[in-house]
C-alpha positions as CSV (number, residue, x, y, z in Angstrom):
1,M,0.0,0.0,0.0
2,A,1.1,3.6,-0.7
3,K,0.7,6.9,1.0
4,P,-2.3,8.6,-0.6
5,E,-1.8,11.3,-3.2
6,C,2.0,10.7,-3.3
7,P,3.1,10.4,-7.0
8,K,6.6,9.1,-6.0
9,C,4.9,6.4,-3.9
10,T,2.5,5.3,-6.6
11,D,5.4,5.2,-9.2
12,L,7.4,2.9,-6.9
13,I,4.3,0.7,-6.3
14,R,3.9,0.4,-10.1
15,F,7.6,-0.6,-10.4
16,L,7.4,-3.1,-7.6
17,T,4.2,-4.8,-8.7
18,A,5.5,-5.1,-12.3
19,Y,8.7,-6.8,-10.9
20,L,6.6,-9.2,-8.7
21,K,4.3,-10.0,-11.6
22,D,7.2,-10.6,-14.0
23,N,8.8,-13.0,-11.5
24,G,5.6,-15.0,-10.9
25,N,4.7,-13.7,-7.4
26,D,1.2,-13.0,-6.2
27,F,0.4,-9.6,-4.7
28,L,-2.7,-7.7,-3.6
29,L,-3.1,-3.9,-3.6
30,E,-4.8,-1.9,-0.8
31,S,-8.1,-0.5,-2.0
32,G,-7.1,3.2,-1.9
33,T,-3.8,2.5,-3.6
34,A,-5.6,0.4,-6.2
35,R,-8.0,3.2,-7.0
36,E,-5.1,5.6,-7.7
37,M,-3.7,2.9,-10.1
38,K,-7.1,2.1,-11.6
39,M,-6.8,-1.6,-10.5
40,D,-8.7,-3.9,-8.1
41,G,-7.8,-4.0,-4.5
42,A,-8.9,-4.9,-0.9
43,K,-9.1,-3.2,2.5
44,V,-6.1,-3.8,4.7
45,E,-8.2,-5.3,7.5
46,K,-9.6,-7.8,5.0
47,M,-6.3,-9.0,3.6
48,D,-5.2,-12.6,4.1
49,V,-1.5,-12.2,3.2
50,D,2.0,-13.2,4.5
51,A,3.3,-9.6,4.6
52,I,2.3,-6.0,3.8
53,I,4.7,-3.6,2.1
54,T,4.0,0.0,2.9
55,V,5.4,2.8,0.7
56,G,5.6,6.3,2.2
57,G,6.7,7.4,5.6
58,D,6.1,6.5,9.2
59,G,2.5,7.8,9.0
60,T,1.7,5.2,6.3
61,A,3.1,2.4,8.4
62,L,1.3,3.6,11.6
63,W,-2.0,3.8,9.7
64,T,-1.6,0.3,8.4
65,L,-0.6,-1.1,11.8
66,Q,-3.9,0.3,13.3
67,K,-5.8,-2.0,11.0
68,T,-3.8,-5.2,11.0
69,N,-1.5,-7.5,12.9
70,I,0.2,-8.8,9.8
71,P,4.0,-8.2,9.6
72,I,4.8,-5.1,7.6
73,L,7.9,-4.0,5.5
74,P,8.0,-0.2,5.5
75,I,9.8,1.4,2.5
76,N,10.6,5.0,3.1
77,V,9.8,7.5,0.4
78,G,9.8,10.5,2.7
79,S,12.3,12.5,4.9
80,L,12.6,11.0,8.4
81,A,11.3,7.5,8.9
82,F,12.3,5.8,12.2
83,L,10.1,2.7,11.5
84,S,11.9,1.9,8.2
85,E,15.3,0.5,7.4
86,V,14.6,0.4,3.6
87,D,14.4,3.2,1.1
88,S,13.4,3.1,-2.6
89,S,16.9,2.4,-3.8
90,G,17.1,-0.8,-1.8
91,A,13.5,-1.9,-2.3
92,I,14.1,-4.6,-4.9
93,N,17.0,-6.2,-3.0
94,C,14.9,-6.3,0.2
95,I,11.8,-7.8,-1.6
96,N,14.0,-10.5,-3.0
97,R,15.3,-11.3,0.5
98,L,11.7,-11.3,1.8
99,L,10.7,-13.8,-0.9
100,R,13.7,-16.0,-0.1
101,G,12.8,-15.9,3.6
102,E,16.0,-14.1,4.5
103,Y,14.6,-11.9,7.2
104,R,13.4,-11.9,10.9
105,V,10.2,-10.6,12.4
106,E,10.8,-7.9,15.1
107,E,8.0,-7.3,17.6
108,R,7.4,-3.8,19.1
109,A,5.1,-3.1,22.0
110,R,1.9,-1.2,21.4
111,I,-0.4,0.7,23.8
112,K,-3.9,-0.7,24.5
113,T,-6.2,2.3,25.1
114,T,-9.7,2.1,26.6
115,V,-12.0,5.0,27.4
116,N,-14.8,4.2,29.9
117,S,-14.4,0.5,28.9
118,R,-14.6,1.3,25.2
119,R,-11.5,-0.1,23.5
120,L,-9.8,2.0,20.8
121,P,-7.2,1.0,18.2
122,D,-3.8,0.1,19.5
123,S,-1.0,2.6,19.1
124,L,2.7,1.9,18.3
125,N,4.1,5.4,19.0
126,E,1.9,7.2,21.5
127,A,-1.5,8.2,22.9
128,V,-1.8,12.0,23.2
129,L,-4.3,13.9,25.4
130,K,-4.4,17.6,24.6
131,T,-6.6,20.7,25.0
132,M,-8.9,21.4,22.1
133,I,-8.6,25.1,22.6
134,M,-5.3,26.9,21.9
135,S,-3.5,28.4,25.0
136,K,-6.0,26.8,27.4
137,I,-4.5,24.4,29.8
138,R,-6.4,21.5,31.5
139,W,-6.4,19.6,34.8
140,F,-5.5,15.9,34.5
141,G,-5.5,13.3,37.3
142,V,-2.7,10.7,36.7
143,Y,-2.6,7.2,38.4
144,L,-0.4,4.1,38.0
145,D,-2.2,0.9,38.9
146,N,-3.7,1.8,42.4
147,D,-1.2,4.6,43.1
148,F,-2.1,8.2,42.7
149,I,0.8,10.1,41.0
150,H,-0.6,13.7,40.9
151,N,-3.2,16.1,39.6
152,I,-1.5,18.4,37.0
153,R,-2.3,21.3,34.8
154,A,-0.9,21.2,31.3
155,D,-1.6,21.5,27.6
156,G,-1.6,17.8,27.4
157,I,-0.1,14.4,28.3
158,I,1.8,11.9,26.1
159,I,1.9,8.2,26.8
160,A,4.7,6.8,24.6
161,T,6.2,3.4,23.9
162,P,9.9,2.9,23.5
163,T,9.3,3.1,19.7
164,G,7.5,6.4,20.2
165,S,10.3,7.7,22.5
166,T,12.0,9.3,19.4
167,S,8.7,11.0,18.3
168,Y,6.3,13.4,20.0
169,S,7.5,12.6,23.5
170,L,11.1,13.5,22.6
171,S,10.0,16.9,21.4
172,V,8.7,17.8,24.9
173,G,11.9,16.6,26.7
174,G,11.1,12.9,27.1
175,P,13.9,10.3,27.2
176,I,14.9,7.9,24.4
177,L,14.3,4.2,25.2
178,D,15.8,1.2,23.5
179,P,12.9,-0.7,21.9
180,K,13.8,-3.8,24.0
181,V,13.0,-1.9,27.2
182,K,9.7,-3.0,28.8
183,G,8.4,0.4,29.7
184,F,6.2,3.3,28.8
185,I,6.9,7.1,29.1
186,I,4.5,9.6,30.6
187,S,5.4,13.1,29.3
188,Y,3.7,16.5,29.8
189,M,3.1,19.2,27.3
190,A,3.8,22.7,28.7
191,P,3.0,21.7,32.4
192,F,2.2,24.4,34.9
193,S,4.5,23.0,37.5
194,L,8.3,23.0,38.1
195,S,8.2,19.5,39.4
196,A,6.6,17.9,36.3
197,R,9.1,15.6,34.6
198,S,8.8,12.7,32.2
199,M,8.5,9.3,33.9
200,V,9.3,5.8,32.7
201,V,6.9,3.2,34.1
202,P,6.6,-0.6,33.7
203,S,4.7,-1.5,30.6
204,Q,2.8,-4.2,32.5
205,S,1.3,-1.5,34.7
206,T,-1.9,0.4,33.9
207,I,-1.7,4.1,33.5
208,R,-5.1,5.8,34.3
209,V,-5.8,9.5,33.4
210,V,-8.9,11.3,34.4
211,A,-10.2,14.6,32.8
212,L,-10.9,16.9,35.7
213,D,-12.2,20.1,34.0
214,K,-16.0,20.3,33.9
215,G,-17.4,21.3,30.6
216,K,-14.0,21.5,29.0
217,N,-13.3,18.6,26.6
218,I,-9.9,17.4,25.5
219,M,-8.8,15.4,22.4
220,L,-7.4,11.9,22.6
221,T,-5.3,11.0,19.6
222,L,-3.6,7.6,18.8
223,D,-0.5,7.7,16.6
224,G,-1.8,10.8,15.0
225,Q,-4.5,8.7,13.2
226,E,-7.5,8.0,15.4
227,G,-9.0,10.8,17.5
228,I,-12.0,11.2,19.9
229,E,-13.2,13.8,22.3
230,V,-13.0,13.1,26.0
231,G,-15.1,14.9,28.6
232,F,-15.3,15.6,32.4
233,H,-14.6,12.6,34.6
234,D,-14.0,10.3,31.6
235,E,-11.4,7.7,32.5
236,M,-8.7,6.6,30.1
237,F,-6.6,3.5,30.7
238,F,-3.3,2.7,28.9
239,T,-1.5,-0.6,29.2
240,E,0.5,-2.9,26.9
241,S,-1.5,-4.5,24.1
242,E,-1.6,-8.2,23.7
243,H,-1.0,-7.6,19.9
244,P,2.6,-6.2,19.3
245,A,3.4,-4.6,16.0
246,K,5.4,-6.9,13.7
247,F,8.2,-5.6,11.4
248,I,10.1,-7.5,8.7
249,R,13.8,-6.7,9.4
250,F,17.1,-7.5,7.7
251,N,19.9,-5.5,9.4
252,S,18.1,-3.4,11.9
253,D,20.3,-1.4,14.3
254,F,18.4,1.0,16.6
255,Y,21.4,3.1,17.6
256,K,22.8,3.4,14.0
257,N,19.3,4.4,12.9
258,A,19.0,7.0,15.7
259,R,22.4,8.5,14.8
260,E,21.6,8.8,11.2
261,K,18.0,10.2,11.7
262,M,18.8,12.7,14.5
263,G,22.4,13.6,13.7
């Protein structure tokens, strides 16, 4: 599948599908990608395939992972892409290795999010709670399992995985975690407190956040894809999902990737 309305992505998909077809391999196009190419396709959540190749950036991979538990191979056709180790120049080589079985599947922890017992899509990077009105801070109650951490006023709260530690959480001063660490990060956006600092907590714990401002809704966004409004006294629970994200890897090196992406 390709990032929508991305001519470079569509061109690469045409090249890759032609290569697969010429070599006698079966493939299936995601329905949106197929429409752009005037071909038949299927929704990601309906696919019964061995692997999904995403062409675009991290957003394309995150969108796909919210809809499936099938292993994905992200090919980067953007600027920064922390989830990918493959760019367009190495796409054919990696697809050949995929077809020969010369790869491993790396699992990354995802966040399971529920709001008042309603389960939302899992998130690989982060769950973000933030004010819906610019320059208006909100009160949040934060708990870990049965322990009260504090009530805090802030523009928002970020619950991040180790994978997401190099994303939104990093921009507000959160730490970088190795993906093998079994933990989540709680970070605050413009907190009105000198004592508010990012925390790393065990991923097997349950983080509970309560909206404390009456009549002042906030937005809960998952990986920048799925978003819902949350109101007064709504309870949000965050814990490790039973469905990790699965990536097809060849030579993945987290620290090399971090050096190259972040200078």
